[in-house]
C-alpha positions as CSV (number, residue, x, y, z in Angstrom):
1,M,77.2,182.1,145.7
2,L,73.7,183.2,145.0
3,K,71.7,180.1,144.3
4,K,69.7,180.0,141.1
5,C,66.4,178.4,139.9
6,R,67.9,176.0,137.8
7,L,66.0,173.6,135.1
8,I,67.7,170.3,133.2
9,W,65.8,169.0,130.1
10,D,65.9,166.6,127.4
11,D,63.8,167.4,124.2
12,C,63.3,164.1,123.5
13,T,63.6,164.8,120.1
14,P,64.0,160.9,119.0
15,T,61.3,159.8,121.1
16,R,58.9,162.3,119.1
17,E,59.9,161.0,115.9
18,R,59.9,157.8,116.9
19,R,63.3,156.7,116.1
20,P,66.4,155.6,117.4
21,T,68.8,157.8,119.5
22,T,71.8,159.5,117.7
23,E,74.5,161.2,119.3
24,Q,73.4,164.1,117.6
25,D,70.3,164.2,119.4
26,I,72.4,163.7,122.7
27,E,74.1,166.6,122.1
28,E,71.3,168.9,120.8
29,D,68.2,167.9,123.2
30,I,69.6,167.9,126.7
31,H,69.9,171.7,128.4
32,I,70.5,172.8,131.7
33,V,69.3,176.3,132.1
34,D,69.7,179.1,135.5
35,Y,67.0,181.3,136.0
36,D,67.5,184.2,137.9
37,T,63.7,183.4,139.8
38,A,61.5,181.0,140.3
39,E,58.5,183.2,138.1
40,D,60.8,182.9,135.0
41,M,61.3,179.2,135.5
42,F,57.9,179.1,135.7
43,Q,57.3,180.6,132.5
44,A,60.1,178.4,130.7
45,V,58.3,175.1,132.2
46,L,54.9,176.1,130.8
47,D,56.8,176.8,127.5
48,L,58.0,173.5,127.7
49,A,54.7,172.1,128.5
50,G,53.6,173.7,125.3
51,Y,50.7,175.7,127.7
52,D,50.1,179.0,128.6
53,E,49.2,180.0,132.1
54,D,45.3,180.5,131.0
55,D,45.4,177.4,129.8
56,L,45.5,175.5,133.1
57,D,43.4,175.7,135.9
58,I,46.5,176.8,138.2
59,D,45.2,178.0,141.8
60,Y,46.6,181.2,142.0
61,N,47.2,180.8,145.9
62,L,49.8,178.3,145.7
63,S,53.7,179.1,146.4
64,M,56.0,179.3,142.7
65,K,57.6,176.3,143.5
66,E,54.2,174.8,144.2
67,K,52.7,175.8,140.7
68,I,56.0,174.7,138.8
69,E,55.7,171.1,139.9
70,E,51.6,171.0,138.8
71,V,53.1,172.0,135.3
72,L,55.7,169.4,135.3
73,G,53.0,167.0,136.1
74,Y,51.9,167.9,132.7
75,L,54.9,166.2,131.2
76,D,55.2,162.9,133.3
77,D,55.1,160.8,130.3
78,P,58.5,159.8,129.3
79,G,57.2,158.2,126.0
80,D,55.1,160.7,124.7
81,G,58.0,162.8,123.2
82,S,57.1,165.9,125.1
83,P,60.6,167.1,126.8
84,N,61.3,165.4,129.9
85,I,62.1,167.4,132.9
86,L,65.5,165.7,134.5
87,Y,65.7,168.2,137.2
88,A,64.4,171.1,138.6
89,S,65.0,173.4,142.0
90,I,64.5,176.3,143.3
91,Y,67.5,178.4,144.9
92,G,68.9,174.8,145.9
93,V,65.4,173.2,146.5
94,E,64.9,170.3,144.3
95,L,61.1,170.1,142.9
96,A,59.2,167.1,142.7
97,G,57.7,165.7,139.9
98,T,60.9,165.5,137.7
99,M,62.0,162.2,136.1
100,P,65.9,161.9,135.8
101,Y,67.4,158.9,134.1
102,D,68.8,156.3,136.0
103,D,72.2,157.0,135.2
104,L,72.0,160.7,136.9
105,D,71.3,159.7,140.6
106,I,75.0,159.7,141.2
107,L,75.0,163.2,140.2
108,D,75.5,166.6,141.8
109,L,72.6,168.3,138.9
110,E,72.4,171.3,141.3
111,H,75.9,172.1,139.8
112,I,77.1,170.0,136.8
113,N,77.2,172.2,133.6
114,E,75.3,171.2,130.2
115,K,78.9,169.2,128.7
116,Q,79.9,167.4,131.5
117,L,75.8,165.9,131.9
118,I,76.0,165.9,127.9
119,K,79.7,163.5,128.3
120,V,77.5,161.3,131.2
121,I,74.7,160.6,128.8
122,K,76.6,159.4,126.0
123,G,78.2,157.2,128.3
124,S,75.3,155.5,128.8
125,V,73.3,155.5,125.9
126,E,73.4,153.1,123.2
127,Y,72.8,155.3,120.1
128,D,72.7,154.7,116.5
129,V,75.6,155.4,115.0
130,E,75.5,157.1,110.9
131,D,77.6,155.6,108.7
């Protein structure tokens, strides 16, 4: 099976809105997307960071892996309300600069599906139950 480029992130809506996390937040904010190319994933990471490639001073001589890792550095504050990148890989090689939640360390993030991941996170996160 041909490996793809994988990105897993949490939109962090409750952090951005400065409120407690709900079950619905977890269901809507966790994403797993597989891209055909590293270039496609690079563009997705730029979009998540809220930048255009021209906005950043990225060395064009860097490999695509290095470019993505550089942009991941703009998403390294878990409390600022920007998306948390939980996992990133290019053709099965994990990238530096991601911030997986502690409970995810034991998971095979390269092969897990979104429904499974949401179930794990819901089981490990306390959230407000709306009346």
